[in-house]
C-alpha positions as CSV (number, residue, x, y, z in Angstrom):
1,X,0.1,-0.1,0.0
2,X,1.0,3.7,-0.5
3,X,1.6,5.6,3.2
4,X,1.2,9.6,2.1
5,X,4.6,11.3,3.0
6,X,3.2,14.2,6.4
7,X,4.9,16.4,8.1
8,X,2.2,18.0,10.0
9,X,1.3,17.4,13.7
10,X,-2.4,18.6,13.1
11,X,-4.2,19.8,10.0
12,X,-7.3,21.2,9.0
13,X,-6.1,20.6,5.4
14,X,-3.8,17.6,3.5
15,X,-2.4,17.3,0.2
16,X,-0.4,14.6,-0.5
17,X,2.9,15.2,-2.4
18,X,2.0,13.3,-5.3
19,X,4.6,10.2,-6.5
20,X,6.6,11.4,-3.2
21,X,6.7,8.0,-1.5
22,X,7.5,4.4,-2.6
23,X,4.6,1.9,-1.8
24,X,4.7,0.7,1.7
25,X,2.7,-2.0,2.9
26,X,2.7,-0.9,6.6
27,X,-0.7,0.8,6.6
28,X,-3.6,1.8,3.9
29,X,-3.0,5.0,2.0
30,X,-4.6,8.1,4.2
31,X,-4.3,6.6,7.8
32,X,-1.5,9.0,8.5
33,X,-3.6,11.4,6.9
34,X,-6.7,10.6,8.9
35,X,-5.2,10.6,12.3
36,X,-3.8,14.2,12.0
37,X,-7.0,15.7,10.5
38,X,-8.8,17.6,12.8
39,X,-12.5,17.3,13.1
40,X,-13.9,18.2,9.8
41,X,-10.2,18.4,8.3
42,X,-10.5,18.1,4.5
43,X,-8.3,15.4,2.8
44,X,-7.6,15.3,-0.9
45,X,-5.6,12.8,-2.8
46,X,-4.8,12.8,-7.0
47,X,-4.7,9.6,-8.6
48,X,-4.1,8.9,-12.6
49,X,-6.0,6.0,-14.5
50,X,-4.0,2.9,-15.5
51,X,-5.5,4.1,-18.9
52,X,-4.3,7.3,-18.7
53,X,-2.2,8.7,-21.6
54,X,-3.8,6.3,-24.3
55,X,-1.5,8.1,-27.0
56,X,2.0,6.7,-25.0
57,X,0.9,3.6,-24.6
58,X,3.1,2.0,-27.5
59,X,6.0,4.0,-25.9
60,X,5.9,3.3,-22.4
61,X,6.9,0.5,-20.9
62,X,4.3,-1.4,-18.5
63,X,1.4,1.0,-19.7
64,X,-1.2,0.2,-18.1
65,X,-0.2,-1.6,-15.4
66,X,-1.8,-1.4,-11.6
67,X,0.1,0.7,-9.2
68,X,-0.9,0.7,-5.2
69,X,-3.0,4.0,-6.0
70,X,-5.2,4.0,-9.3
71,X,-7.4,6.7,-10.2
72,X,-10.0,3.3,-10.7
73,X,-9.5,2.1,-6.9
74,X,-8.6,5.5,-4.9
75,X,-12.2,6.8,-3.8
76,X,-12.8,2.9,-2.5
77,X,-9.1,2.9,-1.0
78,X,-9.4,6.6,0.8
79,X,-12.8,5.8,1.9
80,X,-11.9,2.6,3.5
81,X,-9.7,4.7,5.7
82,X,-12.6,7.9,6.1
83,X,-14.8,5.1,7.6
84,X,-16.2,6.7,11.0
85,X,-19.6,8.0,11.2
86,X,-19.5,11.1,9.6
87,X,-16.5,10.7,7.8
88,X,-17.2,11.4,3.4
89,X,-15.0,10.6,0.5
90,X,-16.0,11.7,-2.7
91,X,-14.5,11.5,-6.1
92,X,-14.1,14.6,-8.9
93,X,-12.9,12.4,-12.1
94,X,-11.7,13.9,-15.2
95,X,-11.3,12.4,-19.0
96,X,-10.1,14.8,-21.8
97,X,-7.7,16.4,-23.7
98,X,-5.7,18.3,-21.0
99,X,-2.0,18.5,-22.0
100,X,-0.1,19.0,-25.6
101,X,3.3,17.7,-26.3
102,X,4.8,20.2,-28.5
103,X,8.0,19.7,-28.2
104,X,10.8,17.3,-27.7
105,X,11.8,18.4,-24.6
106,X,8.3,19.0,-23.8
107,X,7.8,15.0,-24.6
108,X,10.8,13.7,-23.0
109,X,9.8,15.8,-19.8
110,X,6.3,13.8,-19.7
111,X,8.0,10.4,-20.6
112,X,10.4,10.8,-17.4
113,X,7.3,10.7,-15.4
114,X,7.0,7.1,-16.6
115,X,10.2,6.2,-15.2
116,X,12.5,6.4,-18.5
117,X,15.8,7.4,-18.1
118,X,17.1,10.8,-19.4
119,X,18.2,9.5,-22.8
120,X,15.5,7.1,-23.6
121,X,13.1,9.6,-22.9
122,X,14.7,11.8,-25.3
123,X,15.0,9.3,-27.8
124,X,11.6,8.2,-27.6
125,X,10.3,11.7,-27.8
126,X,11.9,12.5,-31.0
127,X,10.0,9.6,-32.5
128,X,6.5,10.9,-31.6
129,X,4.6,13.0,-34.0
130,X,4.2,16.2,-32.5
131,X,2.6,18.3,-31.1
132,X,0.9,15.2,-29.4
133,X,-2.0,16.0,-27.5
134,X,-2.8,13.5,-24.3
135,X,-5.9,12.1,-22.8
136,X,-5.7,12.5,-18.9
137,X,-7.7,10.7,-17.1
138,X,-7.8,9.7,-13.2
139,X,-9.4,11.6,-10.7
140,X,-8.9,13.5,-7.4
141,X,-10.7,12.1,-3.7
142,X,-11.9,14.6,-1.3
143,X,-12.2,13.1,2.4
144,X,-13.2,14.8,5.1
145,X,-13.2,13.7,9.1
146,X,-16.1,13.9,11.0
147,X,-16.7,17.1,12.6
């Protein structure tokens, strides 16, 4: 499971840094966030879907593979932690053309997010038909701790 990095003692709002911590099987995602939130506090987490950026499927190794916190499962994962009476968890989903890669450096930077080395990203970016507009799919999950 993914454990979100937190540096607060008590908070009214928590937004975990995306991709900041590798998977850690010690506890459910968001459990520490719920613990440190004040009653009525807001937790927000962003998660891409496994099928986000389908335009890159042919060039990204492992594209579409599951991760510990994908958009398809994010709402139910967060809801499993924010499960006390009065807690809420709700996803706001997106699916649309959201990002245009206009140059090889832009495309290489995007490919680095998928774990390609700097050299592999640059080489792969040079093969793309640019400009290329990417379909972004995923969600933001908002959860509140009971007041």
